[in-house]
C-alpha positions as CSV (number, residue, x, y, z in Angstrom):
1,M,153.8,130.1,84.1
2,R,151.2,127.9,82.5
3,I,147.5,127.6,81.7
4,G,145.3,124.6,81.2
5,S,142.0,122.8,81.8
6,S,141.3,119.1,82.2
7,I,139.5,118.0,79.1
8,G,139.5,114.9,76.9
9,L,142.2,114.4,74.3
10,A,139.4,114.3,71.7
11,Y,139.2,118.1,72.1
12,W,142.7,118.6,70.6
13,L,141.3,120.3,67.5
14,N,140.1,123.1,69.7
15,L,143.5,124.2,70.9
16,G,143.7,127.8,72.0
17,I,146.7,130.1,72.7
18,A,147.2,131.9,75.9
19,S,147.1,135.6,76.0
20,A,150.3,137.4,75.1
21,N,150.0,139.2,78.5
22,T,150.9,136.0,80.2
23,C,153.4,134.1,78.1
24,P,153.4,134.0,74.3
25,E,154.8,130.5,74.2
26,L,152.1,129.2,76.5
27,V,149.6,126.8,74.9
28,A,146.9,124.7,76.5
29,F,143.9,122.6,75.6
30,I,140.9,124.9,75.8
31,P,137.6,123.8,74.4
32,S,135.7,126.0,72.0
33,A,132.0,126.8,72.3
34,S,131.3,123.6,70.2
35,P,133.9,121.0,71.1
36,L,134.0,117.7,69.3
37,P,132.0,115.1,71.4
38,E,134.2,112.6,73.1
39,S,134.1,108.9,72.8
40,L,132.7,107.0,75.7
41,Y,136.1,105.4,76.1
42,S,138.2,108.6,76.0
43,T,139.9,109.5,79.3
44,T,139.8,113.0,80.8
45,M,143.3,114.4,80.9
46,S,145.2,117.6,80.3
47,L,148.4,118.3,78.4
48,V,149.9,121.7,79.0
49,V,152.8,123.6,77.5
50,V,155.0,125.3,80.2
51,C,157.6,127.9,79.8
52,D,159.1,127.8,83.3
53,V,160.8,124.7,84.7
54,L,160.1,126.1,88.2
55,D,156.3,126.2,87.6
56,E,154.7,125.5,91.0
57,S,151.7,123.7,89.5
58,F,153.5,120.4,89.2
59,D,154.4,117.8,91.9
60,V,157.5,116.4,90.2
61,V,159.9,117.4,87.5
62,I,161.1,114.7,85.1
63,F,164.3,115.7,83.4
64,I,165.5,113.8,80.4
65,N,169.0,114.4,79.0
66,D,172.3,112.8,78.0
67,A,174.4,114.7,80.5
68,I,174.1,116.6,83.8
69,K,176.5,119.5,83.1
70,G,176.6,122.3,80.5
71,L,172.8,122.4,80.2
72,G,172.5,126.1,79.4
73,C,170.6,129.0,81.0
74,D,167.1,127.4,80.8
75,F,168.2,124.6,83.1
76,V,170.5,126.2,85.7
77,S,168.4,125.1,88.7
78,I,168.3,121.6,87.4
79,E,172.0,121.5,86.8
80,D,172.7,122.7,90.3
81,A,170.5,119.9,91.7
82,L,172.1,117.2,89.6
83,C,175.7,118.3,90.3
84,S,174.9,118.4,94.0
85,Y,173.5,114.9,93.9
86,E,176.5,113.6,91.9
87,R,178.6,114.0,95.0
88,V,176.3,111.5,96.7
89,N,175.9,109.2,93.7
90,P,178.7,109.5,91.1
91,K,176.8,107.1,88.8
92,I,173.8,109.4,88.4
93,S,174.3,109.6,84.7
94,E,173.6,105.9,84.4
95,T,170.7,105.4,86.8
96,Y,167.1,106.6,87.1
97,D,167.0,108.5,90.4
98,I,164.7,110.7,92.5
99,L,166.6,113.5,94.0
100,A,166.0,116.7,96.0
101,F,165.2,119.8,93.9
102,P,165.4,122.7,96.4
103,A,164.7,125.3,93.8
104,H,161.3,123.9,92.9
105,P,158.2,124.1,95.1
106,C,157.6,120.3,94.8
107,H,161.3,119.6,95.9
108,R,161.3,116.5,93.6
109,L,163.4,115.9,90.5
110,I,163.6,112.6,88.6
111,F,166.6,112.4,86.3
112,S,166.0,109.9,83.5
113,P,169.2,109.7,81.4
114,T,169.3,108.8,77.7
115,G,172.9,108.0,77.7
116,K,175.1,109.4,74.9
117,L,173.2,109.7,71.7
118,N,176.0,109.6,69.1
119,G,176.9,105.9,69.2
120,D,176.5,103.3,66.5
121,V,173.2,102.0,67.8
122,D,171.7,105.0,69.5
123,D,168.3,106.2,68.2
124,S,165.1,107.9,69.1
125,R,164.2,105.1,71.5
126,N,166.9,106.4,73.9
127,I,164.6,109.4,74.5
128,Y,161.3,107.5,74.3
129,D,162.4,104.8,76.8
130,A,163.9,107.4,79.2
131,A,160.5,109.2,79.2
132,V,158.7,105.9,79.9
133,A,161.1,105.0,82.8
134,G,160.9,108.5,84.3
135,V,157.1,108.7,84.2
136,K,156.7,105.2,85.6
137,K,158.9,106.2,88.6
138,A,156.8,109.3,89.1
139,V,153.6,107.3,89.1
140,A,155.1,104.8,91.5
141,I,155.7,107.5,94.1
142,G,152.2,108.8,93.7
143,C,152.8,111.9,91.6
144,E,149.8,113.0,89.4
145,Q,151.1,116.3,87.9
146,P,154.4,115.6,86.3
147,L,156.4,118.2,84.4
148,L,158.3,116.7,81.5
149,V,161.5,118.6,80.6
150,L,163.8,117.5,77.7
151,G,167.3,118.9,78.0
152,P,169.5,120.1,75.2
153,I,170.7,116.5,74.3
154,A,173.9,117.9,73.0
155,S,175.3,114.6,71.9
156,A,172.5,113.9,69.4
157,P,173.9,113.7,65.9
158,K,173.0,116.7,63.9
159,D,172.3,114.8,60.7
160,A,169.9,112.2,62.3
161,L,166.3,112.5,61.1
162,W,165.0,111.7,64.6
163,A,167.0,114.6,66.1
164,E,165.6,117.3,63.8
165,G,163.4,120.0,65.1
166,E,160.8,118.9,67.7
167,F,161.1,115.2,67.0
168,P,163.1,114.5,70.1
169,L,160.5,116.2,72.2
170,L,157.7,114.4,70.4
171,N,159.4,111.1,71.3
172,A,159.6,112.2,74.9
173,V,156.0,113.1,75.1
174,L,154.8,109.9,73.4
175,G,157.0,107.9,75.8
176,A,155.4,109.7,78.8
177,L,151.9,109.1,77.5
178,H,152.7,105.4,76.9
179,A,153.6,105.1,80.6
180,L,150.5,107.0,81.7
181,Y,148.0,104.8,79.8
182,Q,145.3,103.3,82.1
183,P,143.9,100.0,80.8
184,L,140.3,99.9,79.7
185,E,139.3,97.2,82.1
186,I,140.7,99.2,85.0
187,R,138.8,102.3,83.9
188,E,135.6,100.3,83.6
189,A,136.0,98.4,86.9
190,F,137.1,101.4,89.0
191,P,135.4,104.6,88.0
192,H,137.8,106.6,90.3
193,K,140.8,105.3,88.3
194,Q,140.1,106.8,85.0
195,T,143.6,108.1,84.6
196,K,147.0,107.9,86.2
197,Y,147.5,111.7,86.2
198,T,145.5,114.9,86.2
199,E,147.9,117.0,84.2
200,L,151.1,116.5,82.2
201,G,153.2,119.6,81.6
202,V,155.6,119.7,78.7
203,F,158.4,122.3,78.8
204,G,158.9,124.3,75.6
205,A,156.7,122.4,73.2
206,S,154.7,123.9,70.4
207,E,151.0,123.9,69.8
208,D,151.4,121.7,66.8
209,L,153.5,119.2,68.7
210,L,150.7,118.8,71.3
211,K,148.1,118.3,68.5
212,V,150.2,115.6,66.9
213,A,151.1,113.8,70.2
214,S,147.5,113.9,71.4
215,A,146.1,112.5,68.1
216,I,148.7,109.7,68.1
217,E,147.9,108.9,71.8
218,E,144.2,108.8,71.1
219,G,144.9,106.2,68.3
220,R,147.2,104.3,70.6
221,R,144.5,104.3,73.3
222,V,142.1,102.6,70.9
223,A,144.7,100.1,69.9
224,R,145.6,99.3,73.5
225,D,142.0,99.1,74.6
226,I,141.2,96.5,72.0
227,G,144.5,94.7,71.8
228,G,145.2,94.5,75.6
229,S,141.8,93.6,76.9
230,D,140.9,90.0,77.7
231,P,139.1,87.6,75.4
232,E,135.7,88.2,77.0
233,R,135.9,92.0,77.1
234,M,137.1,92.2,73.6
235,A,135.3,89.3,71.9
236,A,134.3,90.2,68.3
237,P,130.8,91.5,69.0
238,R,132.0,93.7,71.8
239,I,134.9,95.0,69.7
240,V,132.2,96.0,67.1
241,D,130.3,97.9,69.9
242,Y,133.5,99.6,71.0
243,L,134.4,100.8,67.5
244,Q,130.9,102.0,66.6
245,E,130.9,104.1,69.8
246,E,134.5,105.3,69.2
247,F,133.8,106.6,65.7
248,Q,130.2,107.7,66.0
249,N,131.3,111.4,66.3
250,C,134.0,111.2,63.6
251,P,132.5,112.6,60.4
252,D,135.5,111.7,58.3
253,V,135.4,108.0,59.2
254,T,132.7,105.6,58.1
255,V,132.2,102.2,59.9
256,S,130.4,99.2,58.5
257,V,130.2,95.7,59.9
258,T,129.4,92.4,58.2
259,D,129.0,88.8,59.3
260,I,131.5,86.3,57.9
261,D,129.8,84.9,54.8
262,P,131.5,81.7,53.7
263,H,130.8,82.6,50.1
264,V,132.5,86.0,50.4
265,Y,135.3,85.1,52.9
266,P,135.7,81.3,52.6
267,L,139.1,81.1,54.3
268,M,138.1,83.3,57.2
269,A,134.8,81.4,57.6
270,A,136.7,78.2,58.0
271,V,138.5,79.7,61.1
272,D,135.2,81.1,62.4
273,R,133.3,77.8,62.1
274,A,134.0,76.6,65.6
275,T,132.3,79.7,67.2
276,S,129.9,80.8,64.5
277,S,127.0,79.3,66.5
278,V,128.1,81.0,69.8
279,E,126.8,84.5,69.6
280,R,129.2,86.1,72.1
281,Y,132.2,84.8,70.1
282,R,130.9,84.8,66.5
283,G,133.3,86.6,64.2
284,R,132.8,89.9,62.5
285,V,134.4,91.9,59.7
286,V,134.8,95.6,60.3
287,H,135.3,98.0,57.5
288,L,136.6,101.5,58.3
289,E,137.3,104.3,55.8
290,Y,138.8,107.7,56.1
291,C,138.7,110.2,53.2
292,G,140.6,113.4,53.4
293,G,138.6,115.5,50.9
294,E,137.6,115.2,47.3
295,K,141.2,115.5,45.8
296,V,142.8,112.2,46.9
297,D,146.4,111.6,45.8
298,T,147.2,108.5,47.8
299,S,145.1,105.5,48.8
300,L,146.0,103.1,51.6
301,F,144.4,99.7,52.0
302,L,145.1,98.1,55.4
303,V,144.1,94.5,56.3
304,G,144.3,93.7,60.0
305,K,144.4,90.4,61.8
306,G,142.1,90.4,64.8
307,I,142.2,87.0,66.4
308,T,140.4,87.6,69.6
309,F,141.9,84.5,71.2
310,D,144.0,81.8,69.6
311,T,143.9,78.3,70.9
312,G,145.7,77.1,67.9
313,G,142.6,75.2,66.8
314,H,142.9,71.5,66.5
315,D,146.7,72.0,66.2
316,I,146.4,73.1,69.8
317,K,148.9,75.4,71.5
318,A,150.2,73.0,74.1
319,G,152.9,73.3,76.7
320,G,151.8,76.6,78.2
321,V,152.2,78.7,75.1
322,M,148.5,79.6,74.8
323,A,148.8,82.2,77.6
324,G,148.8,85.7,76.1
325,M,147.0,84.8,72.9
326,H,144.4,87.5,73.6
327,R,147.1,89.8,72.1
328,D,146.6,88.1,68.7
329,K,144.2,90.9,67.8
330,C,146.8,93.6,68.1
331,G,147.4,94.0,64.3
332,A,143.7,94.9,63.7
333,A,143.7,96.9,66.9
334,A,146.6,99.1,65.6
335,V,144.9,99.6,62.3
336,A,141.7,100.8,64.1
337,G,143.8,103.1,66.2
338,F,145.4,104.5,63.1
339,L,142.0,105.4,61.8
340,R,141.3,107.2,65.1
341,T,144.5,109.2,64.7
342,L,143.5,110.1,61.1
343,S,140.1,111.3,62.3
344,L,141.8,113.8,64.5
345,L,144.7,115.0,62.3
346,R,142.5,114.9,59.2
347,P,145.3,114.9,56.5
348,A,144.1,116.2,53.2
349,G,144.5,114.1,50.0
350,L,144.7,110.8,51.8
351,R,142.2,108.0,51.6
352,V,142.6,105.0,54.0
353,V,140.5,101.9,53.8
354,A,140.7,99.3,56.6
355,H,139.4,95.7,56.6
356,L,139.6,94.1,60.0
357,A,138.9,90.4,60.7
358,F,137.8,89.7,64.3
359,V,137.6,86.0,64.8
360,R,138.3,83.5,67.6
361,N,140.4,80.5,66.6
362,A,138.7,77.8,68.8
363,I,138.4,74.1,69.2
364,G,135.1,72.2,68.7
365,P,133.1,69.8,66.6
366,D,132.7,72.4,63.9
367,A,136.3,73.6,63.9
368,Y,138.4,73.3,60.7
369,V,141.2,70.7,60.7
370,A,144.3,69.9,58.8
371,D,144.0,68.3,55.4
372,E,140.8,70.3,54.5
373,I,140.8,71.9,51.0
374,I,139.1,75.3,50.9
375,T,138.8,77.5,47.9
376,S,139.8,81.1,48.6
377,R,137.9,84.3,47.5
378,A,140.5,84.5,44.6
379,G,139.7,80.9,43.5
380,K,142.8,79.2,44.9
381,R,142.4,75.7,46.3
382,V,144.1,75.8,49.7
383,R,145.2,72.7,51.6
384,I,145.2,73.3,55.3
385,G,148.5,72.2,56.9
386,N,148.2,73.7,60.3
387,T,145.1,75.2,62.0
388,D,147.5,77.4,64.1
389,A,148.3,79.3,60.9
390,E,144.9,81.0,61.1
391,G,146.1,84.6,60.7
392,R,147.0,84.2,57.0
393,M,143.6,82.5,56.5
394,V,141.5,85.4,57.9
395,M,143.6,88.0,56.0
396,S,143.9,86.5,52.6
397,D,140.3,87.0,51.6
398,L,140.3,90.5,52.9
399,L,143.6,91.1,51.0
400,C,141.8,89.9,47.9
401,L,139.0,92.4,48.6
402,A,141.5,95.2,49.1
403,K,143.2,94.2,45.8
404,E,139.9,94.4,44.0
405,E,139.3,97.9,45.4
406,A,142.8,99.1,44.8
407,L,142.5,98.4,41.1
408,H,140.2,101.4,40.8
409,A,141.9,103.6,43.4
410,V,144.3,106.6,43.1
411,N,147.9,105.7,43.8
412,P,147.1,102.6,45.9
413,F,149.3,100.9,48.5
414,L,148.2,97.6,50.2
415,F,149.3,96.4,53.7
416,T,148.6,93.5,56.0
417,V,149.3,94.1,59.7
418,A,149.4,91.2,62.0
419,T,150.9,89.4,65.0
420,L,151.5,86.7,62.6
421,T,154.5,84.5,63.5
422,G,156.6,83.4,66.4
423,H,159.5,83.4,64.0
424,V,159.6,87.2,63.9
425,I,159.8,87.2,67.7
426,R,162.8,84.9,67.5
427,A,164.4,87.0,64.8
428,Y,163.7,90.6,66.0
429,K,162.3,90.5,69.5
430,C,163.1,93.6,71.5
431,Y,163.0,94.1,75.2
432,T,162.5,97.9,75.4
433,A,159.3,99.9,75.9
434,S,159.3,100.6,72.2
435,S,159.1,98.0,69.4
436,I,160.7,96.3,66.4
437,S,158.4,95.0,63.6
438,A,159.3,93.2,60.4
439,V,158.3,94.7,57.0
440,M,158.6,93.0,53.7
441,D,157.5,94.0,50.1
442,N,156.2,92.4,47.0
443,G,158.0,93.4,43.7
444,P,156.2,96.7,43.0
445,A,156.5,97.9,46.7
446,R,160.2,96.9,46.7
447,K,160.7,99.0,43.5
448,L,159.3,101.9,45.4
449,D,161.5,101.1,48.4
450,M,158.5,101.1,50.6
451,S,159.9,98.9,53.4
452,H,163.0,101.1,53.8
453,K,160.9,104.2,53.8
454,L,158.7,102.8,56.5
455,Q,161.8,101.9,58.4
456,K,163.1,105.4,58.2
457,A,159.8,106.9,59.1
458,G,159.5,104.6,62.2
459,E,163.0,105.5,63.3
460,R,162.0,109.1,63.7
461,I,159.3,108.2,66.1
462,S,160.4,105.1,68.1
463,D,158.4,102.6,66.1
464,M,161.2,100.5,64.7
465,A,161.2,98.0,61.8
466,E,163.6,95.6,60.3
467,V,163.4,94.9,56.6
468,S,163.0,91.3,55.4
469,T,162.8,90.1,51.9
470,V,160.2,87.7,50.3
471,R,162.1,85.4,47.9
472,M,161.4,82.6,45.5
473,E,162.0,80.1,48.2
474,D,159.0,81.5,50.1
475,F,156.7,80.9,47.2
476,E,158.1,77.4,46.7
477,M,157.1,76.7,50.3
478,C,153.5,77.5,49.5
479,K,153.0,75.4,46.4
480,G,150.6,72.5,46.6
481,H,152.2,69.1,46.8
482,T,149.6,67.2,44.7
483,E,147.1,68.0,42.0
484,Y,144.3,68.2,44.6
485,E,145.4,71.7,45.7
486,D,147.0,74.9,44.4
487,L,148.5,76.0,47.7
488,L,149.7,74.6,50.9
489,Q,148.6,76.9,53.8
490,C,151.5,75.9,56.1
491,N,153.8,73.1,57.2
492,N,153.1,71.3,60.4
493,L,155.9,72.9,62.5
494,P,155.8,76.1,64.5
495,S,157.0,79.1,62.5
496,S,159.8,79.5,65.0
497,A,161.1,76.1,64.0
498,T,160.7,76.7,60.3
499,P,163.4,78.4,58.1
500,R,162.1,81.7,56.8
501,G,159.2,81.3,59.1
502,H,158.0,85.0,58.9
503,Q,158.6,85.5,55.2
504,F,156.8,82.6,53.6
505,P,153.4,83.6,55.1
506,A,153.6,86.8,53.1
507,A,154.1,84.7,50.0
508,F,151.1,82.6,50.8
509,M,148.9,85.7,51.2
510,I,150.1,87.1,47.9
511,L,149.2,83.8,46.2
512,A,145.9,83.1,48.0
513,S,144.6,86.6,47.3
514,G,145.6,86.6,43.6
515,L,148.0,89.5,44.2
516,E,150.8,87.7,42.3
517,K,148.9,88.7,39.1
518,H,149.8,92.3,40.0
519,G,153.5,92.1,40.5
520,L,156.4,93.3,38.4
521,G,155.9,92.6,34.8
522,C,152.2,92.7,35.1
523,E,150.0,95.3,33.4
524,K,148.4,96.6,36.6
525,Q,151.0,96.5,39.4
526,L,149.9,96.9,43.0
527,P,152.5,97.6,45.7
528,Y,152.0,95.4,48.8
529,T,153.8,95.4,52.1
530,H,153.3,92.9,55.0
531,I,154.0,94.1,58.5
532,D,154.5,91.4,61.2
533,V,154.2,92.9,64.7
534,A,154.2,89.7,66.7
535,G,157.3,90.8,68.6
536,S,156.6,94.5,68.7
537,A,152.9,94.8,69.6
538,G,153.5,93.9,73.2
539,L,153.4,90.4,74.8
540,I,151.2,89.5,77.8
541,D,153.6,90.9,80.4
542,T,154.0,94.3,78.7
543,L,151.8,97.2,77.8
544,P,150.5,97.0,74.1
545,T,152.6,99.4,72.0
546,A,150.1,99.9,69.1
547,A,152.9,99.1,66.6
548,P,152.9,100.0,63.7
549,L,150.6,103.0,64.3
550,M,153.3,105.5,64.9
551,M,155.4,104.4,61.9
552,L,152.4,104.6,59.6
553,T,151.5,108.1,61.0
554,S,155.1,109.3,60.5
555,M,155.2,107.9,57.0
556,F,151.8,109.0,55.6
557,V,150.4,111.6,57.8
558,L,152.9,113.9,59.5
559,P,154.4,115.3,56.2
560,R,150.9,116.5,55.4
561,V,150.0,118.1,58.7
562,W,153.1,119.0,60.8
563,S,156.2,121.0,60.4
564,A,158.7,119.7,63.0
565,T,161.1,122.5,62.4
566,K,160.3,126.2,62.1
567,F,162.3,129.0,60.3
568,C,163.0,132.3,62.0
569,K,161.7,135.4,60.2
570,A,165.2,136.3,59.0
571,E,165.5,133.0,57.2
572,I,162.2,133.3,55.5
573,L,163.2,136.8,54.4
574,S,166.5,135.5,53.2
575,F,164.6,132.9,51.1
576,I,162.7,135.8,49.4
577,V,165.9,137.8,48.9
578,I,167.6,134.8,47.2
579,L,164.7,134.4,44.8
580,L,164.7,138.2,44.0
581,T,168.4,139.1,44.0
582,G,170.5,136.0,44.1
583,N,172.7,135.0,41.2
584,I,171.2,132.7,38.6
585,K,172.9,129.6,39.9
586,T,171.7,130.2,43.5
587,R,168.1,131.1,42.4
588,F,168.0,127.9,40.2
589,Q,169.3,125.8,43.1
590,T,166.7,127.3,45.5
591,M,163.8,126.9,43.1
592,S,164.9,123.3,42.1
593,Y,165.1,122.4,45.8
594,G,161.6,123.7,46.4
595,L,160.3,121.7,43.5
596,E,162.1,118.6,44.5
597,E,160.7,118.8,48.1
598,A,157.2,119.6,46.7
599,R,157.3,116.4,44.7
600,A,158.3,114.5,47.9
601,G,154.9,115.0,49.3
602,T,153.9,118.6,50.1
603,L,154.1,122.0,48.6
604,G,156.7,124.8,48.5
605,L,157.8,126.4,51.7
606,R,155.8,124.0,53.9
607,R,158.0,121.1,52.8
608,L,161.1,123.3,53.1
609,I,160.3,123.9,56.7
610,L,160.4,120.1,57.3
611,A,164.0,119.9,56.1
612,P,165.7,123.3,56.4
613,K,169.3,122.2,56.4
614,R,169.9,122.4,52.6
615,F,167.9,125.7,52.6
616,R,170.2,127.2,55.1
617,Q,173.2,126.1,53.0
618,L,171.7,128.0,50.1
619,I,171.3,131.1,52.2
620,K,175.0,130.8,53.2
621,L,175.9,130.3,49.5
622,S,174.0,133.4,48.5
623,L,175.5,135.6,51.2
624,T,179.1,134.4,51.2
625,G,179.6,132.8,47.8
626,H,180.8,129.4,49.2
């Protein structure tokens, strides 16, 4: 049984619940009388929650699990089909197969195995990547109405954060939506190819899960549209047009655009010089701001690198390595997508300011060259060492701007997001559908353990990160060699051939922006984290991933808007009983836990719902005494 209508994902705020006369668990996207207007670029699609794996509305069932036996009563028909096929293919648990499903009207079942989930290196990507592979196979055989079914995944470790509550299913849905993305240029060139599917069914999901998944996917669509489109379709002026259209109906997000003024952004203007007289390529700075109400408790300042195409400049990318450089805007694209997700989830108490540099690093008579000395917005004299190190140039002045704004903000955190170095690809490249970024902190952020918190948040949602460290050697690398300059922008080797090639650019941006005056030991400390997504954003032969959008959402947004695990009524009643009748020790432990969790980011029971394991232990302690 199911219910649904094909509407845009932008309507997610208007979710309705099916009548109890049909199925109480059934949820669909149903527009209200006054739905939010959609963006011109949104695709029309439908996500539907289904409570019967044999629902006849779907033309293929995609089953994701770690085993084919012992699946439980909900999956008896699927288990029968899998066990029958195992006699034909004993390796079914290791391969992605299409098999006969006699019990279902569509007669098709795709089994997409995760493998065992309790090994040393297993994580949420096992589920995400299995969903990607299964949906790709469904699309390849012409299916347009897949039903996504996640099995019991019995081998998932009970203490893993990514295995809690609905997080496994969220990973599966996000993996499916990743595989179903239709590139913007295809949608524009072929009006009849707006989407790869007409309806995606999700077995056993909650209303809130669909809201979260849809909002994340809308943000990823924006990031992929910008980051994946070619250098002409997404030259800086056309990116501005796209973003203004995208956010025109988002009351919580403001958009402003400025030209690149050499007096305001001198380092960025140097990169833009070669194309500043060519209107269709001339650079732009886009400022986006989301504010979640009057009572703000956290302020995020995100600076994004949006190099629309990178020739390397006069230090030209030779030897065939220029191909794919339209993806050098994926950092700024992901930040823009994050703002789109925020506009839908609308977390209270959070303010997010984004400064995005969209510039083409080109060759020409006006292009900047090595040996130039340019004074940054922060007053640092910078000697150019390599024109192919343009990313740190376009972000340093914006980081300085963010620093100036953060000094007057509530609980500020600063970030740069960029496809910055080839070195990070060499260090952390991954070959799966998901991603691995590099995160690194300045002193105040390291004191708050920001990079490790981001890493854990990303692990819950298949947006992985490795933690790197910025050390004194990185700052030494950036020191000027003569009295002419304060800083050396870069050496004259590729980052992939330079020791610590993805760490020292973060040190340069700290120095060039004046952020070193706000480190540990300073009166006004500002936490800053650099996120290098060069290897995780998606190279030319892959679909853009929108990294680190999901990681940022998991870290800063989901704790405010989503409870991944629900209590049953008996457990909530037990909580009340403990507070009223439990012994003093138990009541104190329960209240202390509630206060501790409230300090972690939300209030009272809402936070307890996110992490109920300790709460259930307290219930047991109250009832049994041990």
